[in-house]
C-alpha positions as CSV (number, residue, x, y, z in Angstrom):
1,S,-7.7,-5.2,-20.7
2,H,-9.1,-4.8,-17.4
3,V,-10.5,-7.6,-15.4
4,G,-12.9,-7.8,-11.7
5,I,-14.2,-10.3,-9.6
6,A,-17.8,-9.9,-9.9
7,V,-20.0,-10.0,-6.7
8,P,-24.0,-11.4,-7.3
9,A,-26.3,-9.9,-5.0
10,A,-29.6,-9.3,-4.9
11,G,-30.3,-6.3,-6.7
12,A,-27.4,-4.5,-6.1
13,D,-24.7,-6.7,-8.5
14,S,-20.7,-5.4,-8.2
15,V,-17.5,-5.8,-9.0
16,L,-14.3,-6.2,-7.1
17,E,-11.6,-4.6,-8.9
18,A,-8.5,-2.2,-9.1
19,T,-8.4,0.8,-11.1
20,S,-6.2,3.8,-11.4
21,D,-9.4,6.1,-10.7
22,G,-9.7,4.9,-6.9
23,G,-7.2,1.5,-6.0
24,V,-9.1,-1.4,-4.5
25,R,-12.7,-1.0,-4.6
26,L,-16.3,-2.4,-4.8
27,T,-17.6,-0.5,-8.3
28,A,-22.0,-1.6,-8.8
29,L,-22.0,-3.4,-12.0
30,A,-23.9,-0.5,-14.1
31,D,-20.9,1.7,-13.3
32,F,-18.7,-0.9,-14.5
33,L,-20.3,-1.9,-17.6
34,G,-21.4,2.1,-18.3
35,R,-17.7,2.9,-18.7
36,S,-16.1,0.3,-20.5
37,A,-15.2,0.0,-23.9
38,R,-17.8,-0.5,-26.6
39,I,-18.3,-3.2,-29.1
40,D,-21.1,-1.9,-31.4
41,G,-22.7,0.3,-28.9
42,R,-22.2,-2.5,-26.2
43,P,-20.0,-3.4,-23.3
44,A,-16.8,-5.0,-24.4
45,V,-17.3,-6.9,-21.7
46,T,-17.0,-11.1,-21.2
47,V,-18.2,-12.7,-18.6
48,M,-16.0,-16.0,-17.0
49,R,-16.6,-18.3,-14.5
50,L,-14.0,-20.9,-12.8
51,R,-15.0,-24.7,-13.9
52,D,-14.6,-25.6,-10.4
53,T,-16.5,-22.8,-8.6
54,T,-15.2,-24.7,-5.1
55,G,-13.2,-21.6,-3.1
56,V,-15.0,-18.4,-5.2
57,T,-16.5,-17.2,-2.2
58,A,-13.2,-17.6,-0.2
59,A,-12.2,-15.7,-2.8
60,V,-14.1,-13.0,-2.8
61,A,-13.9,-12.7,1.1
62,R,-10.1,-12.0,0.6
63,A,-11.0,-9.0,-2.0
64,R,-12.8,-7.2,-0.1
65,T,-9.8,-6.9,2.7
66,Y,-7.8,-5.0,0.1
67,L,-10.6,-2.7,-0.4
68,G,-8.8,0.5,-0.5
69,Q,-5.3,-0.5,-1.3
70,P,-4.1,2.5,-3.6
71,Y,-3.6,1.2,-7.6
72,D,-0.3,0.1,-8.3
73,Y,1.2,2.2,-11.0
74,S,5.1,-0.1,-10.7
75,F,3.1,-3.5,-11.6
76,R,5.3,-5.0,-8.7
77,P,4.1,-7.3,-6.2
78,D,4.2,-7.5,-2.7
79,N,4.4,-3.6,-2.4
80,G,0.6,-3.0,-0.5
81,K,-1.0,-1.8,-3.8
82,M,-2.7,-3.5,-6.5
83,Y,-3.2,-3.7,-10.6
84,C,-6.5,-5.5,-11.4
85,S,-5.3,-8.2,-12.7
86,E,-2.9,-9.2,-9.7
87,L,-6.2,-8.2,-7.0
88,V,-7.4,-11.8,-8.9
89,W,-4.5,-13.5,-8.4
90,E,-3.9,-12.8,-5.0
91,C,-6.9,-14.0,-3.7
92,Y,-8.0,-16.8,-6.2
93,L,-5.9,-19.5,-3.9
94,T,-5.8,-23.2,-4.5
95,G,-4.8,-26.5,-2.5
96,S,-3.7,-26.9,0.8
97,K,-0.6,-24.8,0.5
98,N,-2.9,-21.9,-0.4
99,E,-1.2,-21.6,-4.6
100,H,-2.0,-19.3,-6.7
101,L,-4.7,-20.4,-8.7
102,F,-3.9,-18.0,-12.2
103,T,-0.2,-18.0,-13.8
104,A,1.9,-15.8,-13.2
105,R,4.3,-15.1,-16.1
106,P,7.6,-12.5,-17.1
107,M,6.3,-9.6,-17.8
108,N,7.0,-8.3,-21.2
109,F,6.8,-4.1,-21.9
110,R,8.2,-4.7,-25.4
111,T,6.7,-4.1,-28.4
112,A,6.5,-7.5,-31.0
113,D,9.7,-6.1,-32.5
114,G,11.5,-6.0,-29.0
115,R,11.5,-2.1,-28.7
116,L,10.7,-0.5,-25.1
117,P,8.0,2.0,-25.8
118,Q,8.6,5.7,-24.8
119,F,5.5,5.5,-22.6
120,W,6.7,3.1,-20.5
121,I,10.4,4.7,-20.3
122,D,8.5,7.8,-19.0
123,H,6.5,5.9,-17.1
124,F,8.7,4.1,-14.9
125,A,11.2,7.6,-15.0
126,A,8.5,9.1,-13.4
127,M,8.7,6.6,-10.5
128,D,11.9,6.5,-10.5
129,Q,11.8,3.1,-11.0
130,P,13.2,0.4,-13.2
131,I,11.2,-1.4,-16.0
132,P,10.2,-4.2,-14.0
133,E,10.9,-6.4,-17.0
134,G,10.7,-10.2,-16.4
135,V,9.6,-10.0,-13.4
136,P,6.5,-12.8,-12.6
137,G,3.2,-10.5,-12.9
138,T,-0.2,-10.9,-14.8
139,N,-2.6,-9.3,-17.3
140,P,-6.5,-10.1,-18.3
141,Q,-5.1,-10.7,-21.6
142,D,-3.2,-14.4,-20.2
143,M,-5.4,-14.3,-17.4
144,S,-8.9,-15.3,-20.0
145,R,-6.7,-18.1,-21.5
146,E,-6.6,-19.8,-18.5
147,K,-8.4,-23.3,-19.0
148,F,-9.9,-22.9,-15.8
149,L,-11.8,-20.7,-16.7
150,K,-15.2,-20.8,-19.4
151,I,-17.0,-17.9,-20.5
152,V,-20.9,-17.5,-19.1
153,Y,-21.9,-14.5,-21.3
154,R,-20.5,-11.4,-23.5
155,Y,-22.3,-8.1,-22.8
156,W,-21.4,-7.2,-26.7
157,Q,-23.2,-10.3,-28.5
């Protein structure tokens, strides 16, 4: 349900993330883990790493340039705001053309039976914006399935 970029440092590990409580920010790892969901009392957090770590330093540097940007409640690209997976998507680039490493897919706000939940109708109506159904976007669940990632640690196990 959430994704961020781990930033290891001697004694001060952190996570670069975009949250509805502060926009793009650097959060101490202990605080990040402390507010996560729980499985048997432990943080429901899985750490994943790129199989090829080339470009990670550049991705973290790019992510730092977004610090302070507001949270993107409309989930739209290129609007000066960021939601969590959009931050990761924007920062991890590959190749000489700086193409996005993670795949953007058409967004779907519907339930399995095709209904549009009232929550989303109200959410976008409050912003006087159309629901971005079908607009290319990202989400943590899709990102976690990318073949170029590997699981390195599960806090809940």
